N, C-alpha and C positions, 0 to 999 in steps of 0.2 A: 504494500499500499504506500502511495505517496500522496502527501498533503501540501497543498499551497494556499496562499491567501493574496487577496488583492487589497491592499491597505488603503488603495484610493476608494473602493467601494465601501469600506467599513463604516458603519454609523455608530461605533463605540457602545453598542448594548450590552456587551459582557456576556452573552449567552455562552460564547465558546469557552471562556474562562471558567464558567460555572459548570459547564458539562465535561471539559477535557482540560483541567489545569496543568496536566503533564505535557500538553501539547500546545496550548496557548497561554498568552499572558497579555496585559495591556500596557501600553505606554502611560506613564504618570501624568504627562502634561495634557494629553487630551483623550485618553482611552482607546486609542486605535489599537487594534490586535497586533500582538507580536507573535511570530511564530517561533516555538522553541525547538522543534524539530521537524523535518519533512518526512521521516520515515518513524512513525510511532511504533513502539514495541507491540506485540501482538496483544497483550492485555489492555492496551489503549486504544486499539483500532476501533472498536464498538463505540468508545466515547467520542473520538475523532468524527466517525460518521453521525453521530447524533448532533454534535456540535455543528457540522456541515448543514443538516436538516434544520436546526433551530435558528441559524443565521437570518435575521430578517433582511440582510442586504445581499444575501447570497454571494458573500464575499469569500466563502471557503470551497475549495475544489479537492474532491478525492478522486484519485485514480487507484483502481484495484490491480 
């Protein structure tokens, strides 16, 4: 699995961090998503998928 984010599309809702905190974080100054890893460990893959589905801006992309 490969995960990428589009910071330009991010609306800083924080759903990704709440769902997959091992994969995503947010910048302190504006809340925009920060990707911690592009290839989450197997135990975090479902969380990464849920984060992508929960993103209101559809700024998270998952390649299987």
